Each structure stands twice: as C-alpha cells, then as structure tokens.
Short mmCIF file of the C-alpha atoms (twelve columns), coordinates in Angstrom:
data_MODEL
# 
_entry.id   MODEL 
# 
loop_
_atom_site.group_PDB 
_atom_site.id 
_atom_site.type_symbol 
_atom_site.label_atom_id 
_atom_site.label_alt_id 
_atom_site.label_comp_id 
_atom_site.label_asym_id 
_atom_site.label_seq_id 
_atom_site.Cartn_x 
_atom_site.Cartn_y 
_atom_site.Cartn_z 
_atom_site.pdbx_PDB_model_num 
ATOM 1  C CA . MET A 1  62.678 59.188 3.630  1 
ATOM 2  C CA . ARG A 2  60.630 60.910 6.453  1 
ATOM 3  C CA . GLN A 3  57.414 59.803 4.959  1 
ATOM 4  C CA . SER A 4  58.847 56.331 4.248  1 
ATOM 5  C CA . LEU A 5  59.667 55.997 8.033  1 
ATOM 6  C CA . GLN A 6  56.307 57.414 9.148  1 
ATOM 7  C CA . THR A 7  54.579 54.813 6.810  1 
ATOM 8  C CA . ILE A 8  56.572 52.042 8.414  1 
ATOM 9  C CA . ASN A 9  55.780 53.193 11.841 1 
ATOM 10 C CA . LEU A 10 52.009 53.520 11.071 1 
ATOM 11 C CA . LEU A 11 52.071 49.937 9.632  1 
ATOM 12 C CA . SER A 12 53.729 48.673 12.772 1 
ATOM 13 C CA . GLN A 13 51.026 50.424 14.960 1 
ATOM 14 C CA . MET A 14 48.326 48.821 12.614 1 
ATOM 15 C CA . LYS A 15 49.517 45.364 13.294 1 
ATOM 16 C CA . ASP A 16 49.920 45.859 17.023 1 
ATOM 17 C CA . PHE A 17 46.212 47.290 17.070 1 
ATOM 18 C CA . GLU A 18 45.174 44.279 15.101 1 
ATOM 19 C CA . ALA A 19 47.028 41.805 17.485 1 
ATOM 20 C CA . SER A 20 45.248 43.497 20.387 1 
ATOM 21 C CA . ALA A 21 41.840 43.278 19.129 1 
ATOM 22 C CA . GLU A 22 41.990 39.763 18.009 1 
ATOM 23 C CA . PRO A 23 40.984 38.363 21.434 1 
ATOM 24 C CA . LEU A 24 38.104 40.970 21.286 1 
ATOM 25 C CA . GLN A 25 36.891 39.697 17.901 1 
ATOM 26 C CA . GLU A 26 37.189 36.119 19.202 1 
ATOM 27 C CA . CYS A 27 34.944 36.981 22.190 1 
ATOM 28 C CA . LEU A 28 32.358 38.929 20.033 1 
ATOM 29 C CA . ASN A 29 32.299 35.868 17.598 1 
ATOM 30 C CA . ALA A 30 31.610 33.558 20.468 1 
ATOM 31 C CA . THR A 31 28.678 35.717 21.676 1 
ATOM 32 C CA . GLU A 32 27.180 36.110 18.241 1 
ATOM 33 C CA . LEU A 33 27.259 32.339 17.900 1 
ATOM 34 C CA . ALA A 34 25.710 31.715 21.533 1 
ATOM 35 C CA . VAL A 35 22.911 34.231 20.463 1 
ATOM 36 C CA . GLN A 36 22.224 32.736 17.179 1 
ATOM 37 C CA . GLU A 37 22.062 29.187 18.769 1 
ATOM 38 C CA . SER A 38 19.795 30.414 21.594 1 
ATOM 39 C CA . SER A 39 17.505 32.168 19.258 1 
ATOM 40 C CA . THR A 40 16.625 29.069 17.520 1 
ATOM 41 C CA . ARG A 41 15.443 27.338 20.784 1 
ATOM 42 C CA . LEU A 42 13.002 30.333 21.795 1 
ATOM 43 C CA . HIS A 43 9.717  28.732 20.958 1 
ATOM 44 C CA . ASP A 44 7.662  29.957 24.095 1 
ATOM 45 C CA . LEU A 45 8.046  32.063 27.131 1 
ATOM 46 C CA . THR A 46 9.407  29.548 29.227 1 
ATOM 47 C CA . ALA A 47 11.908 28.438 26.892 1 
ATOM 48 C CA . LYS A 48 12.872 32.371 26.541 1 
ATOM 49 C CA . LYS A 49 13.422 32.668 30.165 1 
ATOM 50 C CA . LEU A 50 15.450 29.517 30.548 1 
ATOM 51 C CA . GLU A 51 17.761 30.625 27.818 1 
ATOM 52 C CA . LEU A 52 18.106 34.265 29.240 1 
ATOM 53 C CA . HIS A 53 19.148 32.673 32.504 1 
ATOM 54 C CA . LYS A 54 21.800 30.291 30.824 1 
ATOM 55 C CA . LEU A 55 23.233 33.548 28.821 1 
ATOM 56 C CA . GLN A 56 23.470 35.536 32.100 1 
ATOM 57 C CA . VAL A 57 25.379 32.955 33.896 1 
# 
C-alpha cells in the first residue's frame, strides 16, 4: 500500500515536471528552427554577419 502511494506521488511529480518543462521545450524548438533556417542563408561573410545580428536582436 505504501509503495503504491509513493508510485502515485512520483507519477504526479513527473506530470508536474513535464508541464513545467513544456514552455522551455517550445522555446528550444523555436530556437532550433531559427538556427536551421538561418544556416541555409549563410552563403558569404556579409550574409553571416547580417544573420548573426538578426539572431542577437
């Protein structure tokens, strides 16, 4: 019985953690997409500097 309550408590904590990590995951996904998109436009040094400036803003 005690182990069952511990399992339920652990599952509850896991769900809370997953919910709190969701905004961070969305931010990471958006950042990854921005980096992938920008890397396709980096043909020369001028373009690289422009893209770096865009990503830093």
